[in-house]
N, C-alpha and C positions, 0 to 999 in steps of 0.2 A: 496470095498470102498463105503461108503454111499454118498448120494446126496449132503449133506452139504460140505463134503470134496472136491468133484468134483467141486462144485460151487465156492468154495474159490480158488481152483487151476486155474480154468478158468478165474476168475477175476484177479488173479496175472498175468497170461499170457497176458491178454488183456492190463493191465496197463503197464506191462513191454514192450510189443510191441510198445505201444504209446510213452513211454519214449525213447525207442531206435530210433524210427522214428524222434522224436524231436531233439535228439542229432545230427542226420545226417543233419537235416535242419539247426540247429544252427551252424554247421561247416561251412556252406556257408552264413549264415545270422546272424552273431554274435551280431549285434546290435538290433535285433528284440525283443523288451522288452516284447511284448505280448507272444511270443513263449517262451521266457525265464521264464516268470511267469507260463505259462502252464507246462513247464518242471519241475520247482521247486515244483509245486503242485503235479504233478504225482510222482516225486521222493519221496516226503513225504508220499503220499498215498501208494506207493509200499513198502516202509520200514515198514509202519504200517501193511499192509496186510501180508507181510512175517513174521513179528514178531508174529502176531496172529496165522498164520498157524503153525509156528514152535512150539509155546506154546501148541497148541491143537493136532497136528498130528505128530510132529517131524520135523527134519531138511529137507530142500529142497536140500541142497548140503552138501558135506562131511566136509568142514572146513571153519572156519573164519566167518560164518554168523549167528551163534547161539551157545548157550551153551547147554550142556546136563547135567541136574541137577542130576537126580537120577540113570540113567543108560545110556549106549551108545545106543541111539535110531536109529542110522544110519542103524543098521542091521535089523530093523523091515521092513517087507515087506508090501505092494509093495513099491519099490523105486519110486521117482517121474517120472522117464523116463519109468517105467514099467506100469504106470497107463494107462488103456484104458478107453475111454469115455464109459459111460453107453450106452448099446444098440449096442455095437460092434464098429468097426473102421469106 
């Protein structure tokens, strides 16, 4: 895996983590409009990041989150959970 792919994957992970944390916060603070705005911004950013990653490197998960135009790319390796960060674990 080259550096740009790893960089994109780490960005997706960071944004997804932040969005998940905000969903937990919003479960107990549903009227916090600033947090809701932050969540909506992150959700949009996450969708765009995943779209760009899928277009460039293939799907992040097996179904429902992207199309496979020319061939079934899910079989290409490494799969997202098999990726190790550069320089080891």
